[in-house]
KEKE-3310 file (N, C-alpha, C; in steps of 0.2 Angstrom, whole numbers, plus 5000, padded with zeros to 4 digits):
npx = (4346:4354:4361:4370:4379:4387:4398:4401:4414:4425:4423:4424:4416:4401:4402:4397:4389:4385:4375:4374:4363:4363:4352:4352:4348:4335:4322:4306:4299:4302:4296:4299:4312:4327:4338:4349:4358:4373:4379:4396:4395:4380:4364:4359:4348:4335:4338:4331:4316:4309:4293:4282:4273:4277:4290:4300:4309:4324:4321:4333:4340:4333:4328:4342:4346:4341:4332:4330:4325:4329:4318:4320:4333:4333:4338:4343:4347:4355:4357:4367:4369:4377:4384:4386:4398:4390:4386:4393:4396:4391:4383:4370:4361:4343:4330:4312:4306:4298:4300:4293:4277:4270:4271:4281:4284:4301:4315:4330:4347:4362:4380:4386:4393:4406:4405:4413:4412:4423:4434)
npy = (4937:4923:4908:4898:4884:4871:4862:4849:4835:4824:4806:4792:4776:4771:4783:4800:4816:4832:4844:4862:4875:4892:4905:4921:4938:4947:4941:4936:4924:4906:4894:4882:4869:4862:4847:4842:4831:4828:4815:4810:4811:4808:4814:4828:4825:4823:4823:4827:4834:4846:4857:4869:4857:4847:4832:4825:4812:4805:4787:4779:4785:4785:4784:4785:4800:4815:4829:4844:4860:4878:4889:4904:4909:4907:4893:4878:4859:4846:4830:4818:4801:4784:4783:4778:4773:4776:4787:4798:4812:4831:4840:4850:4865:4870:4881:4888:4903:4917:4935:4946:4950:4950:4943:4935:4916:4910:4902:4897:4892:4884:4886:4873:4858:4846:4829:4815:4798:4787:4774)
npz = (5367:5375:5375:5388:5388:5399:5407:5402:5399:5399:5404:5413:5408:5416:5424:5431:5425:5426:5418:5413:5409:5406:5404:5398:5395:5387:5392:5394:5399:5399:5388:5385:5391:5383:5381:5367:5357:5347:5339:5330:5314:5315:5315:5324:5340:5350:5369:5380:5386:5394:5400:5408:5413:5409:5406:5394:5388:5378:5373:5374:5386:5396:5414:5417:5416:5420:5419:5425:5431:5436:5438:5444:5441:5427:5421:5418:5419:5416:5422:5421:5425:5425:5413:5397:5384:5371:5374:5370:5363:5356:5366:5366:5373:5372:5369:5369:5370:5376:5374:5378:5386:5375:5363:5349:5351:5353:5345:5353:5353:5363:5364:5363:5372:5375:5378:5381:5383:5388:5393)
capx = (4346:4359:4361:4378:4380:4393:4399:4404:4421:4429:4422:4423:4410:4397:4402:4390:4391:4380:4377:4369:4361:4361:4349:4351:4345:4328:4318:4301:4296:4304:4291:4303:4319:4327:4344:4349:4365:4375:4388:4400:4392:4374:4360:4355:4344:4333:4339:4327:4314:4303:4290:4280:4268:4278:4295:4301:4316:4324:4321:4342:4343:4327:4331:4351:4347:4335:4333:4328:4326:4329:4316:4322:4339:4333:4344:4341:4352:4355:4361:4368:4371:4377:4385:4390:4402:4385:4381:4397:4392:4391:4377:4366:4354:4339:4325:4309:4305:4296:4305:4289:4272:4264:4278:4281:4290:4308:4320:4336:4351:4367:4384:4387:4398:4408:4402:4416:4414:4428:4441)
capy = (4933:4919:4901:4897:4880:4870:4855:4843:4833:4815:4803:4784:4773:4772:4789:4805:4823:4837:4849:4867:4880:4898:4908:4928:4943:4951:4936:4935:4917:4902:4889:4873:4869:4855:4847:4838:4830:4826:4813:4812:4807:4807:4820:4830:4820:4825:4818:4828:4842:4851:4861:4869:4853:4840:4831:4819:4809:4798:4781:4778:4789:4785:4780:4786:4806:4819:4836:4848:4868:4883:4896:4909:4909:4905:4889:4872:4855:4838:4826:4811:4796:4778:4787:4774:4776:4779:4794:4803:4819:4835:4841:4857:4867:4873:4884:4890:4907:4923:4941:4949:4948:4948:4942:4927:4911:4911:4896:4899:4885:4885:4884:4866:4856:4840:4824:4809:4792:4782:4773)
capz = (5370:5374:5381:5389:5391:5403:5412:5398:5400:5399:5409:5412:5406:5421:5427:5429:5423:5425:5412:5415:5404:5408:5398:5398:5389:5387:5394:5399:5400:5394:5389:5383:5389:5382:5378:5362:5357:5340:5339:5325:5308:5315:5316:5330:5342:5356:5374:5387:5386:5400:5400:5416:5414:5409:5405:5389:5388:5372:5376:5377:5392:5400:5420:5419:5413:5423:5418:5431:5431:5440:5437:5446:5437:5420:5423:5418:5421:5415:5427:5417:5425:5423:5406:5392:5378:5365:5376:5368:5359:5357:5370:5365:5376:5368:5372:5366:5374:5374:5376:5381:5387:5373:5358:5348:5353:5349:5348:5354:5354:5366:5359:5364:5374:5373:5381:5379:5388:5388:5397)
cpx = (4353:4360:4370:4377:4388:4393:4401:4413:4421:4428:4423:4416:4406:4397:4397:4394:4385:4380:4372:4369:4358:4357:4349:4349:4338:4323:4310:4298:4301:4299:4293:4309:4320:4336:4344:4358:4367:4381:4390:4397:4383:4370:4358:4348:4342:4335:4334:4323:4309:4300:4286:4276:4273:4286:4297:4309:4316:4324:4328:4344:4338:4330:4338:4350:4340:4338:4328:4330:4326:4326:4320:4329:4339:4339:4343:4348:4351:4360:4359:4373:4372:4378:4388:4393:4397:4383:4386:4395:4392:4384:4376:4360:4349:4331:4318:4306:4303:4300:4301:4283:4267:4269:4278:4286:4295:4313:4327:4341:4358:4373:4388:4392:4398:4408:4407:4415:4417:4433:4447)
cpy = (4927:4914:4900:4889:4877:4863:4849:4842:4826:4812:4796:4781:4771:4776:4795:4811:4827:4843:4854:4870:4887:4902:4916:4932:4945:4944:4937:4929:4912:4895:4882:4875:4861:4855:4842:4834:4826:4820:4813:4808:4805:4814:4821:4827:4822:4820:4819:4834:4841:4856:4862:4861:4845:4837:4825:4817:4803:4792:4777:4782:4787:4782:4782:4795:4810:4827:4840:4857:4872:4889:4903:4912:4908:4899:4883:4866:4849:4834:4819:4806:4789:4778:4781:4777:4779:4786:4800:4808:4826:4838:4849:4858:4870:4877:4888:4894:4913:4930:4946:4946:4945:4948:4935:4921:4911:4904:4896:4891:4887:4882:4876:4863:4850:4837:4818:4805:4786:4780:4773)
cpz = (5370:5378:5382:5392:5394:5406:5409:5399:5397:5405:5407:5412:5414:5426:5428:5427:5425:5421:5414:5408:5407:5402:5400:5394:5391:5387:5398:5402:5396:5395:5389:5385:5388:5380:5373:5362:5350:5340:5330:5319:5308:5317:5322:5332:5349:5362:5379:5385:5392:5397:5407:5416:5413:5406:5400:5389:5381:5378:5378:5383:5397:5408:5421:5419:5417:5422:5422:5428:5437:5439:5438:5444:5428:5418:5422:5417:5417:5417:5423:5420:5423:5414:5403:5385:5370:5366:5373:5362:5360:5361:5369:5370:5370:5373:5369:5371:5371:5376:5379:5383:5383:5364:5355:5351:5349:5351:5347:5355:5359:5360:5359:5369:5374:5378:5380:5385:5386:5392:5396)
residu = (UNK:UNK:UNK:UNK:UNK:UNK:UNK:UNK:UNK:UNK:UNK:UNK:UNK:UNK:UNK:UNK:UNK:UNK:UNK:UNK:UNK:UNK:UNK:UNK:UNK:UNK:UNK:UNK:UNK:UNK:UNK:UNK:UNK:UNK:UNK:UNK:UNK:UNK:UNK:UNK:UNK:UNK:UNK:UNK:UNK:UNK:UNK:UNK:UNK:UNK:UNK:UNK:UNK:UNK:UNK:UNK:UNK:UNK:UNK:UNK:UNK:UNK:UNK:UNK:UNK:UNK:UNK:UNK:UNK:UNK:UNK:UNK:UNK:UNK:UNK:UNK:UNK:UNK:UNK:UNK:UNK:UNK:UNK:UNK:UNK:UNK:UNK:UNK:UNK:UNK:UNK:UNK:UNK:UNK:UNK:UNK:UNK:UNK:UNK:UNK:UNK:UNK:UNK:UNK:UNK:UNK:UNK:UNK:UNK:UNK:UNK:UNK:UNK:UNK:UNK:UNK:UNK:UNK:UNK)
# end
C-alpha cells in the first residue's frame, strides 16, 4: 500500500490550495483518512481527520480547511482557504486501513508535501 500526496506549493497569505492523497495497493477499506502537518522545529500535529461518520479539525484550521473524500478512487483532499503564514509546514496524509475483509488495521503515511504561505 502506498499513499501519494500532491498539491503543495507557495501561496500568498489569504490564498487557497487543495491537497490530494491517493491510496493504492491492496486495500479492502479505508477507515480513517487524515492530514497532519509538521512545521520546522515543531512536532507533527493533526490538521483534519475523517471517518465514515465524523470529521474533526484542529482548532487553528476550523472554518478555513475542509477535508473530503472520493471513495471510488480511494482519494481524499484538503481544501485550504484563507491561508496564513503559520500554516506553513510539510503536510502528510495518513490512512488507517484494512487490506482484507478479515485483517488488522494498518497505519500508513504519505511522503509529505510542502506548503509555504508567504508574500
